[in-house]
C-alpha positions as CSV (number, residue, x, y, z in Angstrom):
1,M,8.5,19.9,15.3
2,A,10.8,17.9,12.9
3,N,11.1,19.1,9.1
4,I,9.2,17.5,6.4
5,F,9.5,16.1,3.2
6,P,8.5,17.8,0.4
7,P,9.2,21.1,2.3
8,I,5.6,22.7,1.5
9,D,5.4,26.6,2.4
10,N,2.0,26.1,4.0
11,A,2.1,22.5,5.5
12,N,0.8,24.0,8.8
13,V,1.8,20.8,10.4
14,S,1.3,21.7,14.0
15,E,-2.2,22.1,13.4
16,K,-2.3,18.4,12.4
17,N,-3.6,15.6,14.9
18,P,-0.7,13.7,17.1
19,Q,-0.5,10.8,14.7
20,T,-0.2,12.8,11.7
21,Q,2.5,15.4,13.0
22,I,4.6,12.0,14.2
23,Y,4.5,9.7,11.4
24,G,3.5,11.7,8.1
25,H,0.1,12.6,6.7
26,R,-1.2,9.9,7.3
27,L,-1.3,6.3,8.1
28,F,-5.1,5.5,8.8
29,K,-6.3,2.0,10.4
30,D,-9.2,1.3,8.0
31,Q,-6.7,0.9,5.0
32,T,-6.4,-2.8,3.8
33,L,-3.0,-4.4,2.9
34,Y,-3.9,-4.4,-0.5
35,E,-4.7,-0.8,-0.6
36,Y,-1.2,0.5,0.5
37,L,0.0,-1.0,-2.8
38,L,-2.9,0.4,-5.1
39,E,-2.7,3.7,-3.8
40,F,1.2,3.9,-4.3
41,L,0.8,2.5,-7.7
42,L,-2.5,5.0,-8.5
43,L,-0.2,8.0,-7.7
44,F,3.2,6.3,-9.6
45,S,1.2,6.0,-12.8
46,A,-0.9,9.1,-12.8
47,K,0.0,12.4,-14.3
48,K,1.6,14.8,-11.2
49,G,2.8,18.2,-10.8
50,G,1.3,21.2,-9.3
51,S,-2.3,22.5,-9.0
52,N,-2.8,23.1,-12.7
53,Y,-3.6,19.9,-14.7
54,I,-2.1,21.6,-17.8
55,E,1.4,21.6,-16.0
56,T,2.1,17.9,-15.3
57,D,4.2,15.0,-16.3
58,E,3.2,11.9,-18.3
59,G,3.2,9.8,-15.3
60,F,5.1,6.7,-14.0
61,S,7.4,8.7,-12.4
62,F,8.6,9.9,-8.9
63,F,8.1,13.9,-9.3
64,I,8.5,16.0,-6.2
65,P,7.5,20.0,-6.4
66,T,10.7,22.0,-5.6
67,N,9.0,25.1,-5.2
68,G,7.5,24.9,-1.9
69,E,4.0,23.8,-3.4
70,N,2.1,20.7,-2.7
71,L,2.1,17.6,-4.9
72,Y,-0.9,16.8,-6.8
73,Y,-1.8,14.0,-9.1
74,Y,-4.5,13.6,-11.6
75,P,-5.9,9.9,-11.6
76,S,-8.9,8.8,-14.0
77,P,-11.8,7.7,-12.1
78,K,-12.9,5.1,-14.6
79,V,-16.5,4.8,-12.9
80,G,-17.8,3.2,-16.2
81,L,-15.4,0.5,-16.1
82,K,-15.7,-0.3,-12.2
83,R,-19.6,-0.2,-12.6
84,F,-19.5,-2.5,-15.5
85,V,-17.2,-4.9,-13.4
86,F,-18.4,-4.6,-10.0
87,F,-21.9,-3.4,-9.8
88,N,-24.0,-7.1,-10.9
89,H,-21.6,-9.0,-8.1
90,S,-22.5,-6.2,-5.3
91,D,-25.0,-6.4,-2.5
92,Q,-28.5,-5.4,-3.8
93,E,-29.1,-2.9,-1.1
94,K,-25.7,-1.0,-2.2
95,R,-27.0,-0.8,-5.8
96,F,-28.6,2.8,-6.3
97,E,-31.0,2.8,-9.2
98,V,-29.1,5.4,-11.3
99,D,-26.1,3.2,-11.6
100,K,-28.3,0.3,-12.5
101,E,-29.8,2.3,-15.4
102,A,-26.2,3.6,-16.3
103,L,-25.3,-0.1,-16.4
104,V,-28.0,-0.7,-18.7
105,A,-27.3,2.0,-21.2
106,H,-23.7,1.2,-21.0
107,R,-24.0,-2.5,-22.1
108,D,-26.8,-1.8,-24.8
109,H,-24.1,0.7,-26.2
110,I,-21.3,-2.0,-26.2
111,R,-23.6,-4.9,-27.3
112,R,-24.3,-3.1,-30.6
113,L,-20.5,-3.0,-31.2
114,F,-20.5,-6.6,-31.3
115,E,-20.2,-8.7,-34.3
116,I,-20.6,-12.6,-33.2
117,S,-19.7,-15.3,-36.2
118,N,-20.7,-18.4,-34.0
119,N,-24.4,-18.4,-33.8
120,S,-23.9,-20.4,-30.6
121,Y,-23.1,-17.1,-28.6
122,N,-25.2,-13.8,-28.4
123,N,-23.9,-10.5,-27.5
124,E,-25.4,-10.6,-23.9
125,F,-23.1,-13.5,-23.2
126,V,-19.8,-12.1,-24.3
127,L,-20.7,-9.1,-22.0
128,N,-21.2,-11.4,-19.4
129,V,-17.9,-13.3,-20.1
130,L,-16.1,-9.6,-20.1
131,Q,-17.5,-8.6,-16.7
132,D,-16.7,-11.8,-15.1
133,L,-13.3,-12.0,-16.6
134,F,-12.4,-8.5,-15.0
135,Y,-14.3,-9.9,-11.8
136,G,-11.8,-12.7,-11.8
137,F,-9.3,-10.1,-11.0
138,N,-11.0,-8.9,-7.8
139,A,-8.7,-7.7,-5.1
140,I,-10.8,-6.0,-2.4
141,T,-14.9,-6.7,-2.1
142,G,-16.0,-8.0,1.0
143,K,-19.3,-6.1,2.0
144,R,-18.3,-3.0,0.1
145,S,-20.4,-0.9,-2.5
146,W,-19.4,-1.7,-5.9
147,F,-17.7,1.9,-6.2
148,A,-15.1,1.0,-3.1
149,Q,-14.0,-2.2,-4.5
150,S,-11.0,-2.6,-6.3
151,L,-8.6,-5.0,-9.0
152,I,-5.5,-6.7,-8.9
153,P,-3.3,-4.1,-10.8
154,L,-2.1,-6.0,-13.6
155,S,-2.6,-2.8,-15.8
156,P,-2.8,0.8,-14.9
157,E,-6.6,1.0,-16.3
158,M,-7.4,-1.5,-13.6
159,I,-6.2,0.8,-10.8
160,F,-9.2,2.9,-9.3
161,C,-8.9,6.1,-7.2
162,E,-11.3,6.7,-4.3
163,A,-14.9,7.2,-5.1
164,I,-17.6,7.4,-2.6
165,G,-21.3,7.7,-3.7
166,N,-24.1,9.2,-1.1
167,K,-27.3,7.6,-1.0
168,N,-29.4,10.7,-0.8
169,D,-27.3,12.4,-3.8
170,R,-27.5,9.1,-5.9
171,T,-31.7,9.3,-5.2
172,K,-31.8,12.7,-6.0
173,L,-30.0,12.2,-9.2
174,Y,-32.1,9.1,-10.4
175,D,-35.1,11.3,-9.8
176,E,-33.6,13.9,-11.7
177,L,-32.7,11.6,-14.6
178,K,-35.7,9.7,-14.6
179,G,-37.6,12.9,-15.6
180,L,-35.2,13.2,-18.7
181,N,-35.3,9.5,-19.5
182,D,-31.5,10.0,-19.8
183,F,-29.2,7.9,-17.6
184,T,-25.9,8.8,-19.8
185,N,-25.8,12.3,-18.2
186,V,-22.1,13.6,-17.1
187,K,-23.9,13.6,-13.6
188,V,-24.0,9.9,-13.1
189,D,-20.4,9.8,-12.7
190,K,-19.6,13.4,-11.4
191,K,-22.0,13.0,-8.6
192,F,-19.2,10.9,-6.5
193,N,-17.0,12.3,-3.8
194,F,-13.4,12.0,-4.9
195,D,-11.9,13.7,-2.3
196,Q,-12.5,11.6,0.8
197,H,-9.9,9.4,2.3
198,A,-11.9,6.2,3.3
199,F,-10.5,3.1,2.0
200,M,-7.3,4.9,-0.2
201,A,-6.4,6.6,3.0
202,R,-3.2,8.5,2.2
203,G,-1.2,5.3,3.2
204,G,-0.1,4.6,-0.3
205,E,0.6,8.3,-0.8
206,V,3.0,8.2,2.3
207,Y,4.8,5.2,1.1
208,Y,5.3,7.2,-2.5
209,L,6.7,10.1,-0.8
210,H,9.1,7.7,1.0
211,V,10.1,5.9,-2.1
212,A,10.6,9.5,-3.7
213,Q,13.0,10.7,-0.9
214,G,15.1,7.7,-1.1
215,L,15.6,8.2,-4.7
216,Q,16.7,11.8,-4.3
217,L,19.7,10.7,-2.2
218,M,20.6,8.3,-5.1
219,D,21.8,8.3,-8.5
220,T,19.4,8.8,-11.3
221,S,20.2,5.3,-12.6
222,V,18.4,3.9,-9.7
223,T,15.3,6.0,-10.4
224,E,15.3,5.0,-14.0
225,S,15.6,1.3,-12.6
226,L,12.9,1.3,-10.3
227,V,10.5,3.4,-12.8
228,S,10.7,0.6,-15.5
229,G,10.6,-2.3,-13.0
230,L,7.0,-0.9,-11.4
231,K,6.0,0.1,-14.9
232,N,6.8,-3.4,-16.3
233,M,4.7,-4.9,-13.5
234,I,1.6,-3.5,-14.0
235,T,1.6,-3.4,-17.6
236,S,2.4,-7.0,-17.9
237,V,-1.2,-8.0,-19.5
238,P,-1.5,-5.8,-22.6
239,Q,-4.6,-7.6,-23.6
240,L,-6.4,-6.5,-20.4
241,S,-5.5,-2.9,-20.7
242,E,-7.0,-3.1,-24.3
243,L,-10.1,-4.4,-23.1
244,A,-10.3,-2.2,-20.2
245,I,-10.0,1.0,-22.4
246,F,-12.7,-0.4,-24.8
247,I,-15.2,-0.7,-22.1
248,Q,-14.6,2.7,-20.2
249,K,-14.2,4.6,-23.6
250,N,-17.4,3.6,-24.8
251,W,-18.9,4.3,-21.8
252,E,-17.4,8.0,-22.2
253,D,-18.5,8.0,-25.8
254,V,-22.1,8.0,-24.9
255,V,-21.7,10.5,-22.1
256,D,-22.2,14.2,-22.4
257,T,-19.1,15.9,-21.6
258,S,-19.6,19.2,-22.3
259,E,-20.5,20.7,-18.5
260,E,-17.6,23.0,-17.0
261,P,-15.7,21.3,-14.4
262,N,-16.0,22.1,-10.9
263,D,-13.5,22.6,-8.4
264,E,-13.2,18.8,-7.4
265,I,-13.0,17.7,-11.1
266,T,-10.6,18.7,-13.9
267,N,-12.3,17.0,-16.5
268,F,-14.8,14.2,-16.8
269,H,-11.5,12.0,-17.2
270,H,-9.5,13.1,-14.4
271,V,-9.3,14.3,-10.7
272,R,-7.3,16.5,-8.8
273,K,-5.7,15.1,-5.4
274,K,-3.7,16.6,-3.0
275,V,-0.4,15.1,-1.4
276,E,0.5,16.0,2.2
277,F,3.7,15.2,3.6
278,I,5.9,12.6,5.8
279,P,8.6,13.4,8.3
280,S,12.0,14.3,6.6
281,A,13.5,11.8,9.1
282,Y,12.4,9.0,7.3
283,D,15.5,9.5,4.9
284,K,17.5,7.2,7.2
285,R,15.3,4.0,5.9
286,A,14.7,5.5,2.4
287,S,17.7,4.1,0.8
288,Y,17.1,0.8,2.2
289,T,13.5,1.0,1.0
290,V,14.5,1.7,-2.5
291,K,17.0,-1.0,-2.8
292,E,14.5,-3.3,-1.5
293,L,11.8,-2.7,-3.5
294,N,14.0,-2.4,-6.8
295,N,15.1,-5.9,-5.9
296,L,12.0,-7.0,-5.7
297,I,10.2,-5.9,-8.6
298,H,13.2,-7.3,-11.3
299,C,12.7,-10.5,-10.2
300,E,11.6,-12.9,-13.2
301,L,8.2,-13.9,-11.2
302,D,4.7,-14.7,-12.5
303,S,2.8,-11.0,-12.3
304,F,0.2,-12.2,-9.8
305,E,3.0,-13.5,-7.3
306,K,5.0,-10.2,-7.9
307,I,2.4,-7.9,-7.2
308,E,1.5,-9.9,-4.2
309,L,4.8,-10.0,-2.8
310,T,5.6,-6.2,-3.4
311,G,2.3,-5.8,-1.2
312,T,3.5,-7.6,1.7
313,L,7.1,-5.8,1.2
314,I,5.4,-2.6,1.5
315,A,3.7,-3.8,4.7
316,L,6.9,-4.6,6.2
317,Q,8.7,-1.3,5.5
318,I,5.7,0.8,6.7
319,I,6.3,-1.1,9.9
320,R,9.7,-0.7,9.9
321,M,9.5,3.4,9.3
322,M,7.0,3.7,12.5
323,S,8.9,2.0,14.7
324,M,12.4,3.7,13.5
325,R,10.6,7.1,14.1
326,A,8.9,6.0,17.2
327,T,12.3,5.2,18.8
328,E,13.8,8.3,17.3
329,V,11.2,10.7,19.0
330,L,11.7,8.9,22.3
331,N,15.2,10.0,21.9
332,K,16.6,6.2,21.5
333,G,17.8,6.3,17.9
334,D,16.8,3.6,15.6
335,S,17.0,0.8,18.5
336,Q,13.6,-0.9,18.1
337,E,14.9,-4.4,17.1
338,W,12.6,-7.3,16.3
339,L,13.6,-10.6,17.7
340,I,11.6,-13.5,15.7
341,D,10.3,-16.6,17.2
342,L,10.7,-19.5,14.8
343,T,10.7,-22.4,17.5
344,K,8.2,-24.8,18.7
345,N,8.6,-24.3,22.5
346,P,6.0,-22.3,24.1
347,K,8.1,-22.1,27.2
348,G,11.4,-21.4,25.5
349,A,13.4,-18.5,26.0
350,I,13.1,-17.0,22.6
351,R,9.4,-16.9,23.0
352,K,9.7,-14.9,26.1
353,F,12.3,-12.3,24.5
354,A,9.9,-12.3,21.1
355,V,6.9,-11.2,23.0
356,E,8.6,-8.8,25.2
357,S,10.3,-7.4,22.0
358,Y,6.6,-7.2,20.0
359,E,5.1,-5.4,23.6
360,Q,8.1,-2.9,23.6
361,L,7.4,-2.0,19.7
362,E,3.6,-1.2,20.1
363,D,4.6,0.9,23.5
364,N,7.2,2.9,21.7
365,I,5.0,3.4,18.5
366,Y,1.9,4.7,20.9
367,R,4.1,6.7,23.6
368,A,6.0,8.6,20.5
369,V,2.5,10.7,20.2
370,H,2.7,11.9,23.8
371,Q,5.5,13.9,23.5
372,A,5.9,17.5,25.2
373,D,5.2,19.1,21.8
374,I,2.1,17.1,21.2
375,E,0.7,17.6,24.6
376,E,1.6,21.4,24.3
377,Y,-0.4,21.2,21.1
378,L,-3.3,19.4,22.6
379,N,-3.7,21.7,25.2
380,K,-3.8,24.7,22.9
381,N,-6.1,23.3,20.2
382,V,-9.8,23.7,21.7
383,K,-11.0,21.9,19.1
384,M,-10.0,18.6,20.0
385,N,-10.8,16.3,23.2
386,E,-7.3,15.2,24.7
387,V,-8.6,11.8,25.1
388,K,-10.3,11.3,22.0
389,A,-7.2,12.4,20.2
390,L,-5.3,9.7,22.0
391,E,-7.6,7.3,21.4
392,A,-7.9,7.9,18.0
393,A,-3.8,8.1,17.7
394,A,-3.9,4.4,19.4
395,K,-5.9,3.2,16.4
396,D,-3.8,4.9,13.8
397,T,-0.6,3.8,15.5
398,N,0.0,0.8,17.4
399,L,-3.5,-1.0,16.4
400,L,-2.5,0.0,13.0
401,V,1.1,-2.0,13.3
402,R,-0.6,-4.9,14.6
403,K,-3.5,-4.8,11.8
404,I,-1.0,-4.8,9.2
405,A,1.5,-7.0,10.6
406,K,-1.3,-9.6,11.3
407,S,-2.7,-9.4,7.8
408,T,1.1,-10.7,6.5
409,G,1.6,-13.4,8.8
410,F,4.3,-11.6,10.4
411,L,2.5,-11.3,13.9
412,I,1.1,-14.7,15.6
413,P,-1.3,-15.7,16.7
414,S,-3.8,-14.0,14.8
415,T,-6.0,-14.0,18.0
416,G,-5.1,-14.6,21.6
417,A,-1.9,-13.5,24.1
418,N,1.7,-13.8,23.6
419,M,1.7,-11.7,20.3
420,R,5.1,-12.0,18.6
421,F,6.8,-12.0,15.3
422,S,7.3,-14.8,13.0
423,L,8.0,-15.8,9.4
424,N,6.0,-17.9,7.0
425,E,7.1,-19.1,3.7
426,N,5.7,-16.0,1.6
427,L,7.8,-13.5,4.5
428,V,10.9,-15.2,3.8
429,K,10.5,-15.0,0.1
430,V,10.1,-11.3,0.6
431,L,13.0,-11.0,2.5
432,V,15.2,-13.0,0.3
433,L,14.1,-11.6,-2.8
434,S,14.3,-7.8,-1.5
435,L,17.7,-8.5,0.4
436,V,19.7,-10.3,-2.1
437,E,19.9,-9.3,-5.7
438,P,18.2,-11.0,-8.6
439,G,20.6,-14.2,-9.5
440,E,22.9,-13.2,-6.8
441,R,24.2,-15.6,-3.7
442,I,25.4,-14.5,-0.4
443,L,26.6,-16.7,2.8
444,F,23.7,-17.4,5.4
445,S,25.8,-15.5,7.8
446,T,25.5,-12.5,5.6
447,F,21.9,-12.7,5.0
448,L,21.0,-12.8,8.7
449,S,23.2,-9.6,8.7
450,K,21.3,-8.0,6.0
451,C,18.1,-8.8,8.0
452,Y,19.3,-7.2,10.9
453,E,20.9,-4.0,9.0
454,H,17.7,-3.3,6.9
455,F,15.0,-4.7,9.3
456,K,16.6,-4.9,12.9
457,I,15.3,-8.8,12.7
458,I,17.0,-10.8,14.9
459,I,17.0,-14.8,14.3
460,G,20.7,-15.9,15.3
461,L,23.2,-15.9,17.9
462,K,25.3,-13.1,16.5
463,E,22.5,-10.5,16.4
464,A,21.0,-11.9,19.6
465,A,24.3,-10.8,21.1
466,I,24.1,-7.4,19.5
467,H,20.6,-6.9,20.9
468,S,21.9,-7.6,24.3
469,A,24.8,-5.3,24.0
470,N,22.6,-2.3,22.5
471,T,19.9,-2.7,25.4
472,N,22.3,-3.8,28.2
473,K,19.9,-6.5,29.0
474,E,21.3,-9.7,29.6
475,L,19.7,-12.4,27.5
476,K,19.8,-15.8,29.2
477,H,20.2,-19.2,27.2
478,L,21.4,-17.5,24.1
479,E,22.0,-21.1,23.0
480,D,18.3,-21.2,22.0
481,F,19.1,-19.0,19.0
482,D,21.2,-21.9,17.5
483,E,17.8,-23.5,17.6
484,N,16.3,-20.6,15.8
485,E,18.8,-20.4,13.0
486,K,18.5,-24.4,12.3
487,V,14.6,-23.7,12.1
488,F,15.4,-20.8,9.5
489,L,18.0,-22.9,7.6
490,Q,15.2,-25.3,7.1
491,L,12.5,-22.6,5.8
492,L,15.1,-21.3,3.6
493,K,15.8,-24.5,2.3
494,D,12.2,-25.8,1.9
495,C,11.4,-22.2,0.1
496,G,14.4,-23.2,-2.3
497,F,16.8,-20.3,-1.5
498,L,19.3,-22.5,0.4
499,R,22.6,-24.1,-0.8
500,N,24.7,-26.1,1.6
501,L,28.4,-26.1,0.5
502,S,29.6,-28.1,3.2
503,D,28.8,-28.7,6.7
504,A,29.4,-25.4,8.2
505,T,28.9,-23.0,4.9
506,S,25.4,-22.4,3.4
507,I,24.6,-20.0,0.8
508,V,21.3,-18.0,0.2
509,E,20.3,-17.4,-3.3
510,N,18.0,-15.4,-5.1
511,P,16.9,-18.1,-8.4
512,F,14.8,-15.2,-9.9
513,K,17.2,-13.7,-12.0
514,G,16.4,-10.6,-13.4
């Protein structure tokens, strides 16, 4: 089994499932696009260290232990704020009575703190405005329970960790507190599962480790630049931070925090979460990942747009990580190239090449878990049925990539046959802002080369010829890639990233100077 990052003395990698062994602990099919970003930012901003909360840093860092121990981080659940924002907007059937009563107590407490000079408004109106203000920044709602919903990370206080409420536990707690007529008991918030990984399913942790891995290979100035850029991005609206702190603190002020902490929770304000590992081989991609992320977050963009683009970039990078790892495990090196179809010709040569390219990518990512060492593991592990293990591996490998790619528009069509990689305006923006430094300009030909160097993206004739030579596969009608280039040129122009210096020379520009 390949080495891991960070080196953990008790990792027991051989006991993990096939997908985890190959791609890291872990990438999971049920995690949405936004949740990769949110979990990454949660870990980045939280205090980190070993298993002892007292020995932690101050957060906003890329700390990695060097003593062979696991990395732990200590996010604040902020259940009071989450309940305040999402409870009244959630499905009736998913609202537990104990939380309904807790919200009433919370609002009653805050209501008494207001002094309103305008008689046209009452305190209840102000509370509703505050609730709707935060709910307007919702990132993930859907049909989920209120405690599994999330906000756009415009402030650190708006980034929530995983919290799962069990119906039986919440019902029993309601019966217990009803007799006391006191729903401000600390158990109201402690009786959640903070260890389960259902929606915050470790994908953001995998990405955090990968970025930290890249930073260890680079100058400390890059770390400082990346930390400051990320911190600025999620502290861009200080007024929201102040309001969020006000709401959460005034819930904690009325909750009894005198109980002793249990194994899962360090104290009322923080929970402890353990980070696992990724393959050390991801370091071949890590420097590119850091450079791309650093370029994007230092662009002068609206905070909403920057956060959205960062989420899309993370999705592309995770697909790249997995495709690189798969071909490496299959002893093919980093040979998985992505042929992009931008033409409108369903019978053209590029359409056929692009469909075959994506089929090969899914096949590689799935077959990587079938290697000899994995099969040996399956035969020895009596607790896991082989068929079920491989079915699960499919859901968290090739089907995972398919889901991520479709969610960004990178894989089309959204339903049906002939799946292939393509580019929309949002993806073009991500590529330009991550591959071209803010305020810089490069030749169009150089930009195509960067797309290939970083992501193995093939759009034009030159890169197609490289693909043909690398795969010993003749690509007929290579002249069709000229049409692909022309479409891409127009797409760049429509997005405002292209300057034509002459009929033969085009410049790609990142205008969002940092």
